[in-house]
C-alpha positions as CSV (number, residue, x, y, z in Angstrom):
1,M,32.0,77.8,35.0
2,D,28.1,78.1,35.9
3,I,28.1,75.5,37.8
4,I,30.1,77.1,40.2
5,N,27.8,80.1,40.2
6,Y,25.0,77.6,40.9
7,S,23.1,78.2,37.4
8,F,22.7,74.5,37.2
9,V,20.4,75.0,33.9
10,K,22.8,77.1,31.8
11,A,25.5,74.9,32.6
12,Y,23.7,71.4,32.0
13,R,22.4,73.2,28.6
14,D,25.9,74.2,27.5
15,I,27.8,70.8,28.5
16,S,25.2,68.4,27.2
17,R,25.6,70.7,23.7
18,A,29.6,70.3,24.1
19,Q,28.9,66.6,24.7
20,T,26.6,66.2,21.3
21,F,29.0,67.9,19.4
22,Y,32.1,65.9,21.1
23,E,30.3,62.7,20.4
24,K,29.9,63.8,16.5
25,T,33.5,64.5,16.4
26,N,34.3,61.6,18.1
27,N,36.5,63.4,21.0
28,Q,37.0,60.7,23.8
29,E,38.7,62.8,25.6
30,K,36.4,65.9,25.1
31,Q,33.9,63.4,25.8
32,A,35.2,62.4,29.5
33,I,35.7,66.1,30.3
34,C,32.0,66.6,29.6
35,Q,30.8,63.4,31.6
36,I,33.2,64.5,34.7
37,H,31.5,67.9,34.6
38,L,27.8,66.2,34.1
39,A,28.9,64.0,37.3
40,L,29.8,67.3,39.4
41,L,26.7,68.8,38.6
42,Y,24.3,65.8,38.6
43,E,25.9,65.5,42.2
44,G,25.2,69.1,43.1
45,I,21.6,68.8,43.1
46,G,21.5,64.6,44.4
47,L,21.4,62.8,41.2
48,W,23.2,60.4,42.3
49,E,22.8,57.8,39.8
50,E,23.3,59.6,37.0
51,A,26.5,61.2,38.2
52,H,27.8,57.5,38.7
53,E,26.6,56.5,35.1
54,N,28.4,59.6,34.3
55,L,31.8,58.9,36.2
56,K,31.6,55.0,34.9
57,K,31.9,56.4,30.9
58,A,34.5,58.7,31.7
59,R,37.1,56.3,33.2
60,S,37.5,54.4,29.9
61,A,39.5,57.5,28.7
62,L,40.9,58.6,32.3
63,K,44.6,58.3,30.7
64,Q,44.0,60.7,28.0
65,L,43.2,63.4,30.4
66,S,45.3,65.8,31.9
67,P,46.2,66.0,35.9
68,I,43.6,68.9,36.6
69,V,40.4,67.1,34.6
70,K,42.1,63.6,36.4
71,Y,42.0,65.5,39.6
72,R,38.1,66.8,39.3
73,Y,37.2,63.0,38.2
74,Y,38.8,61.6,41.2
75,Y,36.7,64.0,43.8
76,A,33.6,63.7,42.2
77,N,34.3,59.9,42.7
78,V,35.1,60.8,46.4
79,V,32.3,62.7,46.8
80,Y,29.8,60.0,45.3
81,L,31.8,57.1,47.7
82,L,30.8,59.3,50.9
83,E,28.1,61.0,50.6
84,H,25.8,58.6,49.0
85,C,27.6,55.0,49.1
86,K,29.3,55.4,52.6
87,N,32.3,53.4,51.2
88,Y,35.2,54.6,53.1
89,A,37.2,52.0,52.5
90,E,36.9,52.4,48.3
91,A,36.6,56.2,49.2
92,G,40.2,56.0,51.2
93,R,41.6,54.0,48.1
94,V,40.4,56.6,45.4
95,M,41.8,59.4,47.5
96,K,45.4,58.3,47.2
97,Y,44.8,58.0,43.5
98,A,44.3,61.9,43.9
99,I,47.0,62.8,46.3
100,A,49.5,60.7,43.7
101,N,47.9,62.7,41.1
102,D,48.2,65.9,43.1
103,H,52.2,65.1,43.4
104,C,52.4,65.4,39.5
105,I,50.6,68.9,39.5
106,S,52.7,70.2,42.2
107,N,49.5,71.6,43.4
108,K,49.6,72.3,47.8
109,V,46.5,73.3,48.3
110,F,44.8,70.2,46.5
111,L,47.8,68.5,48.2
112,L,47.2,69.5,51.7
113,T,42.8,69.3,51.2
114,D,42.9,65.8,50.1
115,L,45.6,64.6,52.8
116,S,43.4,66.0,55.3
117,N,40.5,64.4,54.2
118,L,42.0,61.0,53.9
119,A,42.7,61.3,57.5
120,E,39.3,61.9,58.3
121,I,38.4,58.7,56.3
122,Y,40.7,56.5,58.2
123,I,39.1,58.1,61.6
124,K,36.1,56.8,60.5
125,Q,37.4,53.2,59.5
126,G,38.9,53.0,62.9
127,K,42.4,53.6,61.6
128,I,43.8,56.0,64.0
129,K,47.6,54.7,63.6
130,E,47.4,56.2,60.0
131,A,45.2,58.7,60.3
132,S,47.7,60.0,63.1
133,K,50.9,59.7,61.1
134,I,49.2,62.2,58.3
135,L,48.2,64.6,60.9
136,N,51.5,64.6,62.6
137,S,53.2,65.1,59.1
138,L,50.4,68.0,58.4
139,D,50.9,69.8,61.8
140,K,53.9,72.2,60.5
141,Q,52.9,72.3,56.8
142,V,49.5,73.8,57.1
143,N,48.2,77.7,57.5
144,N,45.0,78.6,60.0
145,F,41.8,77.3,57.6
146,F,43.6,73.6,57.3
147,H,44.3,74.1,60.7
148,T,41.1,73.5,61.5
149,Q,40.7,70.6,59.7
150,L,43.8,69.1,61.8
151,L,41.9,70.1,64.9
152,Y,38.6,68.1,63.9
153,C,40.3,65.5,63.0
154,R,42.3,65.3,66.6
155,L,38.7,65.8,68.1
156,L,37.3,62.9,66.2
157,I,40.4,60.8,67.7
158,A,40.1,62.0,71.3
159,K,36.3,61.3,71.1
160,Q,37.2,57.9,71.0
161,Y,40.3,57.4,73.4
162,S,41.1,60.7,75.6
163,R,39.9,61.6,79.3
164,P,37.4,64.3,79.0
165,D,40.1,66.8,80.2
166,S,41.5,66.5,76.9
167,I,38.7,66.1,74.9
168,Y,37.7,69.6,76.0
169,N,41.0,71.4,75.5
170,I,40.4,70.0,71.7
171,A,37.1,71.1,71.6
172,Q,37.8,74.4,72.6
173,K,40.4,75.3,70.1
174,C,38.5,73.5,67.3
175,L,35.3,75.8,68.4
176,E,37.7,78.9,68.3
177,Q,39.1,78.3,65.2
178,S,36.2,77.0,63.3
179,V,33.9,80.6,64.5
180,R,37.0,82.3,62.8
181,F,36.7,81.0,59.4
182,R,32.8,79.9,60.3
183,Q,32.7,76.7,59.4
184,L,29.5,75.9,61.5
185,N,29.5,71.7,60.9
186,I,33.0,71.8,62.8
187,Q,31.6,74.4,65.6
188,V,28.5,72.2,65.9
189,E,30.7,68.9,66.4
190,A,32.9,70.8,68.9
191,L,30.2,72.1,70.8
192,Q,28.4,68.6,71.5
193,A,31.5,67.6,72.8
194,M,31.7,70.2,75.3
195,I,28.3,70.0,76.1
196,H,29.1,66.3,77.1
197,I,31.8,67.1,79.4
198,D,29.9,69.8,80.5
199,S,27.4,67.3,81.7
200,I,29.9,64.4,83.2
201,R,31.8,67.2,85.7
202,Q,28.2,68.8,86.5
203,D,29.2,72.4,85.1
204,Y,25.9,73.2,85.0
205,R,26.7,77.2,83.9
206,S,29.1,76.0,81.0
207,F,26.4,72.9,80.4
208,I,23.5,75.9,79.7
209,N,25.6,78.5,77.8
210,H,27.2,76.3,75.7
211,F,23.6,74.3,75.0
212,T,22.2,77.3,73.8
213,Q,25.4,78.2,71.7
214,Y,24.6,74.6,70.2
215,Y,20.8,74.8,69.8
216,N,21.4,78.6,67.8
217,M,24.2,77.0,66.1
218,R,22.7,74.0,64.9
219,D,19.7,76.0,64.0
220,S,21.8,78.1,61.4
221,L,23.2,74.5,60.2
222,N,19.7,73.3,59.9
223,G,18.6,76.1,57.7
224,A,21.4,76.4,55.7
225,M,20.7,72.6,54.7
226,A,17.3,73.4,54.1
227,T,17.4,76.5,51.8
228,S,20.1,74.6,50.2
229,K,17.8,71.2,49.9
230,I,15.7,73.3,48.4
231,K,17.5,74.9,45.6
232,Q,18.5,70.9,44.9
233,I,15.3,70.5,44.5
234,Q,14.5,73.4,42.2
235,E,17.1,72.8,40.2
236,K,16.7,69.5,39.8
237,A,13.0,69.8,38.8
238,K,14.3,72.6,36.3
239,I,16.5,70.2,34.4
240,E,14.0,67.7,34.3
241,S,11.9,70.6,32.7
242,E,14.9,70.8,30.3
243,K,15.2,67.5,29.3
244,L,11.6,67.4,29.2
245,K,12.0,70.5,26.8
246,A,14.3,69.0,24.8
247,Y,12.8,65.5,24.2
248,E,9.6,67.7,23.0
249,E,11.9,69.5,20.3
250,I,12.9,66.3,19.0
251,K,9.3,64.5,19.5
252,G,8.1,68.4,17.2
253,Q,11.0,67.9,14.7
254,R,9.6,64.4,14.2
255,V,5.8,65.5,14.0
256,L,6.8,68.4,11.4
257,L,8.8,65.6,9.5
258,L,5.5,63.4,9.0
259,L,3.6,66.6,7.9
260,I,6.6,67.2,5.6
261,V,6.1,63.8,4.3
262,V,2.6,63.8,4.4
263,V,2.8,67.0,2.3
264,A,4.6,65.8,-0.2
265,L,2.4,62.6,-0.8
266,F,-0.2,65.0,-1.3
267,V,1.4,67.4,-3.8
268,V,2.5,63.8,-6.1
269,C,-0.7,62.9,-5.9
270,V,-2.1,65.9,-7.3
271,A,0.7,66.2,-9.9
272,V,-0.2,62.8,-11.2
273,L,-4.0,63.5,-11.0
274,I,-2.6,66.3,-13.6
275,Y,-0.6,64.5,-15.7
276,Y,-3.0,61.6,-16.3
277,R,-5.9,63.6,-16.5
278,T,-5.6,64.2,-20.3
279,K,-5.4,60.6,-20.5
280,Q,-7.3,58.8,-17.8
281,R,-10.3,60.8,-17.3
282,K,-12.2,57.6,-16.4
283,R,-10.3,57.7,-13.3
284,I,-10.6,61.4,-12.3
285,V,-13.5,60.1,-9.6
286,E,-11.6,58.0,-8.2
287,L,-8.4,60.3,-7.8
288,E,-10.9,62.8,-6.3
289,A,-12.2,60.4,-4.1
290,K,-8.7,60.0,-2.9
291,E,-7.3,63.5,-2.6
292,L,-10.3,64.2,-0.2
293,S,-9.5,60.9,2.1
294,D,-5.6,62.3,2.1
295,K,-7.3,65.8,3.7
296,L,-9.7,64.0,5.7
297,R,-6.4,62.1,7.2
298,Y,-4.3,65.3,7.5
299,T,-7.0,67.1,9.2
300,E,-7.4,64.3,11.6
301,L,-3.7,64.1,12.4
302,E,-4.1,67.8,13.1
303,R,-6.9,67.1,15.4
304,E,-5.0,64.4,17.2
305,L,-1.6,66.9,17.6
306,S,-3.8,68.9,18.9
307,K,-5.1,67.0,21.5
308,L,-1.8,65.3,22.5
309,K,-0.3,69.4,23.1
310,M,-3.4,69.7,25.2
311,Q,-2.9,66.7,27.3
312,I,1.0,67.5,27.8
313,E,-0.2,70.7,29.0
314,K,-2.2,68.9,31.9
315,E,0.6,66.7,32.6
316,K,3.1,69.9,33.1
317,L,0.8,71.6,35.4
318,I,-0.5,68.3,37.5
319,K,3.3,68.0,37.7
320,S,4.2,71.3,39.1
321,Q,1.3,71.1,41.6
322,Q,2.7,67.7,42.7
323,E,6.2,69.3,43.0
324,N,4.6,72.5,45.1
325,I,2.8,70.1,47.5
326,S,6.0,67.8,48.0
327,M,8.2,70.9,48.3
328,S,5.8,71.9,51.4
329,L,5.5,68.7,53.1
330,Q,9.4,68.1,53.2
331,L,9.3,71.7,54.9
332,A,7.2,70.7,57.5
333,M,8.6,67.3,58.2
334,L,12.3,69.2,58.6
335,S,10.4,72.0,61.2
336,D,9.0,68.8,63.0
337,Q,12.2,66.7,62.7
338,K,14.3,69.5,64.2
339,E,12.0,70.2,67.1
340,K,11.7,66.4,68.1
341,K,16.1,66.2,67.6
342,R,16.1,69.0,70.4
343,M,13.9,67.7,72.8
344,Q,15.5,64.2,72.7
345,F,19.1,65.9,73.0
346,F,17.5,67.8,76.1
347,N,15.9,65.0,77.5
348,E,18.9,62.7,76.9
349,Q,21.4,65.2,79.2
350,F,19.1,66.2,81.4
351,Q,18.6,62.0,82.6
352,F,22.3,61.8,82.3
353,M,22.9,64.8,84.7
354,D,22.5,64.1,89.0
355,N,20.9,60.7,89.2
356,D,20.9,60.4,92.6
357,F,18.8,64.0,93.3
358,C,16.1,62.3,90.5
359,Q,16.2,59.1,92.3
360,R,15.7,61.2,95.9
361,L,13.5,63.4,94.2
362,E,10.8,60.5,93.0
363,K,11.0,58.5,96.3
364,Q,9.6,61.7,98.1
365,Y,7.6,62.6,95.5
366,P,6.5,59.1,94.2
367,T,3.6,60.7,92.0
368,I,5.9,63.3,90.6
369,T,5.4,63.8,86.6
370,K,8.3,64.0,84.5
371,A,7.3,67.7,83.3
372,E,7.5,68.7,86.7
373,K,10.7,67.2,87.4
374,R,12.6,69.0,84.5
375,L,10.6,72.9,85.8
376,L,12.1,71.9,89.8
377,Y,15.3,70.7,88.1
378,L,15.5,74.3,86.0
379,I,14.7,76.4,88.9
380,K,17.2,74.3,91.6
381,I,19.9,75.5,88.9
382,G,19.1,78.9,89.0
383,L,17.5,79.8,85.9
384,D,14.6,82.5,85.4
385,G,11.2,81.7,84.2
386,H,12.2,82.9,80.5
387,K,15.1,80.8,80.3
388,I,12.8,77.7,81.5
389,M,10.3,78.9,79.0
390,S,12.9,78.8,76.0
391,I,14.4,75.7,77.1
392,L,10.9,73.9,78.2
393,N,9.4,75.5,74.7
394,I,6.4,76.4,76.5
395,S,3.9,79.6,76.5
396,G,3.9,82.1,79.7
397,S,0.4,80.5,80.6
398,G,1.6,77.0,80.3
399,F,4.8,77.6,82.6
400,Y,2.3,79.0,85.5
401,K,0.2,76.3,84.8
402,L,2.7,73.9,85.4
403,R,4.5,75.5,88.2
404,Y,1.0,75.4,89.9
405,R,1.0,72.3,89.5
406,L,4.5,71.7,91.2
407,R,3.3,73.6,94.4
408,K,0.6,71.5,94.7
409,R,2.6,68.4,94.2
410,L,4.8,69.7,96.8
411,G,2.4,70.4,99.0
412,L,2.9,73.8,99.9
413,N,0.6,76.7,100.7
414,N,2.0,79.9,100.9
415,E,5.8,79.1,101.0
416,D,8.1,80.2,98.4
417,L,8.9,78.0,95.7
418,E,12.2,78.4,94.6
419,K,13.6,78.8,98.6
420,Y,11.9,75.4,99.1
421,I,13.6,74.1,96.0
422,Q,16.7,75.4,96.7
423,H,16.9,73.3,100.4
424,L,16.2,69.9,98.3
425,K,18.7,67.7,98.7
């Protein structure tokens, strides 16, 4: 199907034509199938309300559908409830229907996927016992790919109820498994948990190593999400354009029909004029005046039609420019948000580590600034200038200026800054 290949416009066109055909033939089962596929397509480009409307229409014919089509219906409903509504309770209820349907079609892949997803939904609802029961039943059934999902669920449980050592071990296994199958979102979650444990243990080398991996991985994930978002916006614009094109075709057909009616009336008028010419010579002047009036009306319609076409083209151009501006703004906002989140995360981890040292430092040097404390702390844990510039996101000149101000703040003249900082307690 064209949805799988991300040919959204062609898929939308084909499904819409099929739906129109089945509406004419009053085939409710086929209409429901088209509505489910349209819902999946709309969810793929973020048109949630349109997706929900199509799912509601398909619900009336659900009993007539085959188990495979029912699976797609349940899947589309769960995606809508989780991604758009964040309604985990209702999503869990629908997922149970999907699992019952999986038993009917004897599809192990569908069944394992739905069970692991149900376990994750239970965890997010706080139903840890139910989730653990599902995970224990799946341990001996799943292959390596599904094992990653199970480890991820166990990591979510461990983060709420386990000790740091247990969390770290599960996160490490989860990271190894997710790297193998390139599951970026799970890698980011595992690295985030390991960074948190590193900060608690004050294992600075592991913290820096995991933080660097996390930052790079998160950038890759954010880049993929941004690319996907841009693709969604483009496909959404194409489908809206396709709808507008269909509307224009209908409108053009109406105008053509109107012109045909006008021409037909004109021909009738001429025929009447010819028929009555021999009998009613006195009405010739009146009939010619009427004919002239009809011609003027026809010309006026053509003029109005030309103006309307020009106005539509102008509106299309304005809409295209607005979409380009909106896309540029969204890209800029994504970049700004990524930088702010990176700095916010580092600040939180910096404040969490070694508070006693920071308090002694502020007591000894009460005028020291936050930026100078960051630099002093990074030098103390043994990082070189290039890593410090990368973490603080500053240039070489900015680094040396900050270093110079720190020397002045500490009252150093010719003493070695690194040695002095290493002896600070």
